[in-house]
C-alpha positions in Angstrom: 10.3 -6.3 17.7 7.7 -3.9 18.2 6.8 -2.3 14.7 4.5 1.8 14.0 3.1 0.5 10.8 1.6 3.3 8.7 -1.2 2.9 5.7 -4.6 4.0 4.3 -6.6 0.1 3.8 -6.9 -2.3 6.8 -9.4 -5.0 6.3 -12.1 -4.3 7.6 -11.5 -0.8 6.5 -10.2 -1.5 2.6 -10.4 -0.1 -0.5 -8.1 -3.0 -2.6 -4.9 -4.9 -2.8 -2.8 -2.9 -0.2 -5.3 -3.3 2.5 -4.9 -7.6 1.5 -1.2 -7.2 1.4 -1.2 -5.6 4.8 -3.6 -7.5 7.1 -1.3 -10.6 5.5 1.9 -9.1 6.0 1.1 -7.5 10.0 -1.0 -11.4 10.6 2.5 -12.9 9.7 4.7 -10.9 11.8 2.3 -11.8 15.2 2.9 -15.1 14.3 6.8 -14.2 14.3 6.4 -12.6 17.7 6.2 -8.8 16.8 3.4 -6.2 18.2 3.0 -4.1 15.1 0.9 -0.6 15.6 -1.1 0.3 12.6 -1.6 3.6 11.8 -5.2 4.4 10.0 -6.4 7.5 8.1 -9.4 8.3 9.5 -12.0 7.6 13.1 -12.6 3.8 13.2 -15.1 2.1 15.1 -13.2 0.7 18.2 -15.2 -2.5 18.3 -13.9 -3.4 14.9 -10.2 -3.3 16.4 -8.2 -6.7 15.0 -6.9 -9.2 17.2 -4.0 -9.4 15.8 -2.6 -5.0 15.6 -2.9 -2.7 17.4 -5.1 0.3 15.5 -4.6 3.4 15.9 -6.4 6.8 14.3 -7.8 10.4 14.7 -9.7 9.3 17.4 -7.0 7.9 19.4 -5.2 11.5 19.2 -7.9 13.4 20.8 -8.4 10.5 23.7 -4.3 10.4 24.1 -4.9 14.2 25.2 -1.4 16.7 25.1 2.1 15.6 23.3 4.9 15.6 25.4 8.1 17.8 24.5 11.2 15.4 24.3 14.2 15.5 22.3 13.8 15.4 18.7 15.4 12.4 18.0 16.2 10.6 21.1 13.9 7.9 20.3 10.8 6.6 22.2 8.5 8.4 25.5 10.2 8.9 28.5 13.4 10.2 26.9 15.5 12.1 29.2 16.3 16.4 28.6 19.6 16.8 28.8 18.6 20.3 28.3 20.3 23.3 26.0 20.5 26.8 26.2 17.9 29.0 24.4 15.1 26.7 24.7 15.1 25.6 28.6 13.7 22.4 28.9 14.5 20.8 25.3 17.7 19.5 23.6 19.1 20.2 20.8 18.8 17.5 17.8 20.1 14.3 18.9 21.2 10.9 17.6 19.4 8.0 19.4 22.7 7.7 21.5 22.3 11.0 22.7 25.2 12.3 20.4 24.6 16.0 18.5 24.0 15.4 15.3 23.3 17.8 12.5 20.9 17.9 9.4 23.8 17.5 7.3 24.6 13.8 8.3 20.3 12.8 8.3 19.0 10.6 6.7 16.7 13.1 5.5 19.0 15.9 4.7 20.7 12.9 1.9 17.4 14.9 -0.4 19.9 17.7 -0.7 20.0 20.6 -3.2 18.1 18.1 -5.9 15.0 18.4 -4.1 12.2 20.6 -5.6 9.1 21.1 -4.1 6.6 18.7 -5.0 3.4 20.4 -3.1 1.3 22.6 -5.4 -0.3 24.9 -2.7 2.5 27.5 -1.8 2.6 27.6 1.9 1.8 24.1 2.1 2.5 22.6 5.9 4.0 19.9 4.5 6.0 21.4 1.9 7.5 23.8 5.3 8.1 21.2 6.9 10.4 19.5 4.0 11.6 22.8 4.1 12.4 23.0 7.6 14.6 19.2 7.2 16.3 20.2 4.2 17.5 23.9 5.6 20.4 22.9 7.9 19.4 23.7 11.6 16.7 24.8 11.3 15.2 23.0 13.0 16.8 21.9 16.0 14.1 21.4 18.6 11.3 19.5 20.2 9.8 23.0 20.1 10.9 23.9 16.6 9.2 20.6 15.6 6.0 20.3 17.3 5.6 24.4 15.5 4.2 22.9 12.7 2.4 19.6 14.3 -0.4 21.4 15.6 0.6 24.9 17.0 1.4 25.0 20.7 0.5 21.5 21.3 1.1 21.4 25.0 -1.6 23.4 25.8 -4.1 20.4 24.6 -5.3 18.4 20.9 -8.8 20.2 21.1 -7.2 23.9 20.3 -4.3 22.7 17.7 -4.3 22.3 14.0 -4.6 18.9 14.5 -7.8 19.1 16.8 -9.3 20.9 13.5 -8.3 18.3 11.4 -9.9 15.4 13.6 -13.1 17.3 13.9 -13.4 17.7 10.4 -12.4 13.6 9.3 -16.2 11.6 8.9 -15.4 8.1 10.4 -14.4 5.3 8.3 -17.0 2.3 8.0 -16.2 -0.9 6.8 -15.3 -1.2 2.8 -15.6 2.7 3.1 -13.5 4.3 0.3 -10.6 6.4 2.1 -9.6 8.6 -0.4 -10.8 11.8 -0.7 -10.4 14.6 -3.6 -7.1 16.0 -2.6 -4.8 13.7 -1.5 -1.6 15.6 -0.6 -3.7 17.8 2.3 -4.7 14.1 3.1 -1.3 13.4 3.6 0.2 16.0 5.4 -3.2 15.5 8.1 -2.0 12.4 8.5 1.5 13.3 8.8 0.6 15.2 11.6 -1.9 12.8 13.5 1.2 9.9 13.0 3.8 12.6 15.1 1.1 13.6 17.1 0.6 9.2 17.9 3.7 8.0 17.1 5.7 10.4 19.7 3.9 9.2 22.6 4.7 5.4 21.2 7.4 3.3 22.0 8.6 1.6 19.0 11.5 0.2 17.0 10.8 0.6 13.3 8.6 2.7 10.9 7.1 0.7 7.6 5.3 3.3 5.8 3.2 1.6 2.6 3.3 3.4 -0.3 3.3 7.2 -1.2 0.3 8.4 1.3 2.5 7.8 4.2 5.5 8.7 2.9 5.8 12.2 4.6 4.1 11.2 7.9 6.8 8.3 8.0 9.7 10.5 7.4 7.8 13.5 10.3 8.2 10.7 12.3 11.2 9.0 11.7 12.6 12.9 12.4 11.3 13.9 15.3 11.8 10.2 16.8 15.1 9.2 15.5 13.9 5.6 14.5 14.6 4.4 11.3 12.1 4.3 8.8 11.4 1.6 6.1 9.4 2.6 2.9 7.2 -0.3 1.0 6.4 0.4 -3.0 3.4 -1.9 -3.7 2.6 0.9 -6.7 4.7 4.0 -7.7 2.8 7.1 -9.9 4.4 5.5 -13.2 2.5 2.0 -13.0 -0.7 4.5 -11.7 -0.7 7.3 -14.6 2.0 6.0 -17.0 3.7 8.6 -18.3 1.0 11.4 -17.7 2.0 11.2 -13.6 1.3 13.6 -11.0 4.8 15.8 -10.5 3.4 16.0 -6.9 2.4 12.7 -6.2 6.3 12.0 -8.1 8.3 14.1 -5.7 6.9 12.5 -2.3 7.3 9.1 -3.9 11.0 10.0 -4.7 11.6 11.9 -1.4 9.9 9.1 0.9 12.3 6.6 -1.3 15.2 8.6 -0.5 15.0 9.7 3.2 13.9 5.8 4.5 16.9 3.4 5.4 15.3 0.7 3.3 13.4 0.6 0.5 10.9 -2.5 0.5 9.7 -3.2 -3.3 6.8 -5.7 -4.0 9.1 -7.1 -7.5 12.3 -6.4 -9.3 10.1 -4.9 -11.7 9.3 -2.4 -9.4 12.6 -2.0 -7.3 13.7 -1.5 -11.9 11.4 1.5 -11.2 13.3 2.6 -8.1 16.3 2.9 -9.0 16.0 4.3 -12.8 13.3 6.3 -12.4 13.4 8.4 -9.0 17.4 7.2 -8.4 17.1 5.3 -5.3 20.8 2.9 -5.3 20.1 -0.2 -5.9 21.4 -1.8 -3.1 19.3 0.3 -0.6 16.9 -1.6 -2.5 15.2 -5.2 -1.1 12.7 -7.8 -3.0 10.1 -9.2 -0.8 7.1 -10.6 -3.0 3.7 -10.7 -1.5 2.0 -14.0 -0.7 -1.2 -15.5 0.2 -3.1 -17.0 3.0 -3.8 -20.6 2.9 -6.3 -21.5 5.4 -9.1 -22.9 4.0 -12.6 -20.7 4.2 -16.0 -22.6 5.4 -17.4 -23.8 1.6 -19.9 -21.2 0.5 -23.2 -22.7 -2.0 -22.3 -21.9 -5.8 -24.0 -19.6 -7.7 -26.7 -21.0 -10.3 -25.4 -21.1 -13.8 -26.2 -22.4 -16.9 -24.9 -25.3 -17.0 -23.2 -24.7 -20.8 -21.4 -21.5 -19.4 -17.7 -20.7 -19.0 -16.8 -18.2 -16.2 -14.0 -15.6 -17.4 -13.1 -13.4 -14.5 -11.6 -10.2 -13.5 -11.6 -8.7 -10.2 -9.5 -5.6 -9.4 -10.2 -1.6 -9.7 -11.6 -0.8 -13.1 -8.8 1.1 -13.7 -6.3 2.6 -16.5 -3.4 0.7 -14.5 -5.3 -2.8 -14.8 -5.6 -3.0 -18.5 -9.9 -3.3 -18.0 -10.1 -2.8 -21.8 -7.7 -5.2 -23.4 -9.9 -8.1 -21.0 -13.6 -6.0 -22.9 -11.5 -6.2 -26.1 -10.1 -9.8 -25.6 -13.4 -11.0 -25.0 -15.1 -9.8 -28.3 -12.6 -12.4 -30.1 -13.2 -15.0 -27.4 -17.3 -14.7 -28.6 -16.5 -14.7 -31.8 -15.2 -18.2 -31.8 -16.8 -19.3 -29.0 -20.7 -18.5 -28.2 -21.0 -20.2 -24.2 -19.0 -18.4 -22.1 -19.8 -15.0 -19.7 -17.2 -12.9 -19.0 -17.3 -11.7 -15.0 -15.7 -7.8 -14.2 -15.4 -7.5 -10.4 -14.3 -4.2 -9.4 -15.7 -0.4 -9.4 -12.9 2.3 -10.6 -13.1 5.4 -13.0 -13.3 3.4 -16.0 -16.5 1.2 -15.0 -18.9 3.3 -16.9 -16.7 3.1 -20.1 -15.7 -0.4 -19.9 -20.1 -0.6 -20.3 -20.0 1.4 -22.8 -17.4 -0.6 -24.5 -18.5 -4.1 -24.1 -22.4 -2.5 -25.8 -20.4 -0.5 -28.7 -19.1 -4.0 -29.5 -22.5 -6.0 -29.2 -21.1 -8.2 -26.2 -22.8 -6.1 -23.7 -25.3 -9.0 -22.7 -22.3 -11.8 -22.3 -20.8 -9.1 -19.7 -21.4 -8.8 -16.4 -20.3 -6.1 -14.2 -20.5 -7.1 -10.2 -19.3 -4.1 -8.6 -16.8 -4.3 -5.8 -16.2 -7.5 -3.8 -15.6 -8.1 -0.3 -14.8 -11.1 2.1 -16.5 -14.6 0.9 -17.9 -13.1 -2.1 -14.5 -13.0 -3.6 -13.8 -16.2 -2.6 -17.3 -17.1 -4.4 -16.4 -15.9 -7.6 -12.9 -17.3 -7.5 -14.3 -20.7 -7.6 -16.9 -19.9 -9.8 -15.2 -19.0 -12.3 -13.1 -21.2 -15.4 -10.4 -18.8 -15.6 -9.0 -15.5 -13.9 -7.7 -13.0 -16.3 -5.2 -10.5 -15.2 -4.4 -8.1 -17.9 -2.8 -5.0 -16.3 -0.5 -2.3 -18.1 1.7 -2.0 -15.1 1.7 -4.1 -12.1 3.8 -3.9 -9.6 3.1 -7.6 -8.1 -0.5 -8.5 -7.9 -2.4 -10.8 -5.3 -5.4 -11.7 -7.1 -4.2 -14.4 -9.0 -2.4 -16.2 -6.0 -5.8 -15.5 -4.8 -7.1 -17.5 -8.1 -4.6 -20.7 -7.7 -5.7 -20.8 -4.2 -9.4 -21.3 -5.3 -7.9 -24.0 -8.1 -9.1 -21.2 -11.2 -6.6 -21.6 -14.0 -4.7 -17.8 -14.4 -3.7 -15.8 -17.3 -1.8 -12.8 -16.2 0.1 -9.7 -18.0 4.1 -10.6 -18.6 3.9 -6.7 -17.2 3.3 -7.5 -13.7 5.8 -8.5 -10.9 3.7 -12.0 -9.8 5.1 -13.4 -13.5 8.5 -13.0 -12.1 7.8 -15.9 -9.6 4.7 -17.8 -10.9 5.7 -20.7 -13.7 2.2 -22.6 -13.6 0.1 -19.5 -15.3 -0.1 -18.7 -18.4 1.5 -15.1 -19.4 0.9 -12.7 -21.9 1.4 -8.7 -23.0 -1.2 -7.0 -22.0 -1.6 -5.1 -25.3 -1.9 -8.8 -27.8 -5.8 -9.2 -27.3 -5.3 -11.8 -29.7 -3.0 -14.0 -28.1 -4.6 -13.4 -24.8 -7.7 -14.2 -26.3 -6.2 -17.2 -27.4 -4.9 -18.8 -24.2 -8.4 -17.9 -22.8 -10.4 -20.1 -25.2 -7.4 -22.9 -24.9 -8.2 -23.2 -21.1 -12.1 -23.2 -21.6 -11.4 -25.7 -24.3 -9.1 -28.6 -23.6 -9.3 -29.9 -19.8 -6.2 -31.6 -19.9 -4.5 -27.8 -19.9 -7.1 -26.3 -17.2 -6.6 -29.6 -14.9 -2.6 -29.4 -15.1 -2.7 -25.7 -14.3 -5.0 -26.1 -11.5 -2.9 -29.1 -10.2 0.5 -27.6 -10.4 -0.8 -23.9 -9.7 -2.2 -25.2 -6.3 1.1 -26.5 -5.4 3.2 -23.6 -6.5 1.3 -21.2 -5.2 1.8 -23.0 -1.5 5.3 -21.5 -1.2 4.5 -17.8 -1.6 3.4 -17.0 1.9 2.4 -13.9 4.0 5.1 -16.2 6.7 7.7 -15.5 3.8 7.9 -12.5 3.2 7.4 -11.6 7.2 10.7 -13.4 7.3 12.2 -11.0 4.8 10.5 -7.8 6.3 12.2 -9.2 9.7 15.7 -9.3 8.9 15.6 -5.7 7.0 14.3 -4.6 10.2 17.1 -5.9 12.2 19.6 -4.5 9.8 18.1 -1.2 10.2 17.6 -1.4 14.0 21.0 -2.8 14.8 19.4 -6.0 15.4 17.1 -4.8 18.1 
């Protein structure tokens, strides 16, 4: 099967756990014989292409030339044009089998009259696209669809709206952040690019990861007739608590309702999809993340004091990840033990606040901030640690605990995480209960039998959580929505 996958992160162009998940899943799908075309939001150095996927980016649009018109909803490249009166050479909206359809029957229109415009700017192009999808019969031909995706398009990419967008895009470098200031506008530009690329490609299913890719997935599904699967790694409620961005919430809701299937990374996330976004439970499939078990080359250990114990926090330093609870628990641990250092590995908008918080508690000399780590540095810091703590306020899944256990590191995880559903040999605590968190850290550091038990059983347990297992579940979902293609 050929899968067109939409994502904002992919190693080495990676900003967090989403890239790790996309990389692991695509490798497993490749091992199963599937072809993956992965579309990134900004130009890339093609010399850094990964062999197991075909990476596309804005630079690919410029190379490809004009977009050929063909019937909306007619499937892949080379579809025949049955012709239509009133629009010479372009067919009415049709389903993949060629039968005429109306928007009342389309999955996109299922969003229906309840749709509330999610886009803050009047006349926003994505808003116009969504309006066209909702308004009965407003987009009935390829020329109507292409009008949104960059003007004429038949005259070439250079003089179109997508051409201007590409020209303004800074190329991505390894480890670069791919998140700008106006993410809604970024999602619009990405949607234009994806349709310009995807309209030329032959594929069986569209797999979109997280909200920034949902408008692109909806649009491409609409103009090609291919089924859309959206993969929910996190929701706006995970990122922002109850203070959600209405714009992002609406995009997430539209993506979930427009999709043929929704993949959630945990039962916790499935519950949010059904209760907060109104998605029918039978439409949501839970596919747990995995972890790669490949053995890396031995890495030299950093020299530390022989008596020091290392407690690790690794992840984005944002409200969602609960770093302030980690610092508060560190203070309580240090009240009981002196020979402990706390390592905060990551970056984010709360980093300065965490440094100030540690200094204000008088433990600044015991808390080390490494900044964002990648590659072998991540494996090295896990191997150094005596204990890994994930105090997330809301974690749809959480891959880092699996990586820690793969490196023989005992883990303490928030009960408010999806990964807590699948791990038995991890200590679990409510993110807000800093006293209990501190007690569990002390127990792991002070009592070798507990630490050894967690290491041995955790290493065995994590072996069953693989990307191959996740890929097998996705494979079943692809087959269900694509008719077993």
